[in-house]
Structures are given as structure tokens and as C-alpha cells.
C-alpha positions, 0 to 999 in steps of 0.5 A: 879765785882758783886756778883751772888745775886745782878744780881738774883735781876735784873732778879727779878725786871724784873720778877715783872715789867713783872708779870712773876713768877720766881721759884728757877730752873728757876732764876738759868737757866736765871742767867745762861744764864746772866753769859754765855752770858756775858762771851761770849760778854766780853771775862770776867766774870760777878761774881766769883762764879762758877757754879756746875753740879747738876741734873737739870742743871748748879746750882750757890750754894750761889743764891740756897741756898739764894731762896732754901726755895721757892722750886717750888713755885715762889719766892716773895722777894729779896735777901739781902746782908749784910741786903741791897737790892743790884742790878747791877747797869744798867747805863752800856749799855753793862750789861743791853744789855746783860740781857734784851738779856736773858730776852727778850729771855728766859722770857717766857720758863719755868724751865723745858724747861730751864733745858732741854736746859742747860744740853741738848747733846754738853752743858757745863753742859754735858761736864762736867758731862761726865768728872765727873767734879762738877764745870762748867768752863768757857771755856765751859760756854762761848761757851753756851754764843753762842749756846743759842743766835745763832739767835741773832746778835752781831752787 
């Protein structure tokens, strides 16, 4: 299993390569989509940290704490874990394909649209908010991993 900050760094690498600005909110939503898609396709969680029900959709607290000082501004550096820049090894075709699928589909969607999407009707966030749960369970997240990619073939 990997760390949520490492996955965030993989996303930020793509953003830098493609010259796309990523704010903390957009990073949170892309991270959620990577996690949800990975969970849906593999049946296993990508990392141990849980997503929480926050005002603007799902939030992973460790990533939030690390990048919160950027507020609404684009992130211009990577997370360091124990003083080191770490990413998820993309030699695994499966992980690389999942993150690429999310990136290609959602890289040009702005943070507010992603927020609206991830906390809309029928989403895991909405279901958990309705029952006053602050943690979004993997069972619910897995469904979002299907919902947000219904136009993508899994063959």
C-alpha cells in the first residue's frame, strides 16, 4: 500500500508536465477520483487514510494539512515524506493506467466543477452527509469509482 501524499505527488507531476494549475481543492478531488477508480477496479484500497465529509466534498486530511497554506492558489511544490520526495512507482501498469485514466478525463475540469460532481446527489459524500457520518466508507467510494467513469470501457 502507498501513502496519499505519494499519490498526490504523482498527480502533481502530471500537472507540472502538462502545465495545468492544481489548487489544493482540485488536488483533493483528483486524489479522491484516483482512489475511487483504483478501489472499483481492484477491489482493494490504494492507501489507508480515509476520506472525510467536508463542505466542498471528500477530503483526505493528511493531504489537506500538507497543502493547506496554498489556500486557493496553485500548488508549486511536492510533498516531502520524511524529508524525501516520494511518488508511487509507475512500473505497475495497473496503477499507471488508473491515474492516467483519471488525469486524462478530469485534468481540465476546474476545482469547483469537481467539487460539485463529488458531492452531488447519489455520491458517497452525499450519502455519508445524510447519515451524519464524517468518514466516507470504501463501500460507498467504490460506487463513485464506477459512477464517474461510466463512459469509460473497463475492457
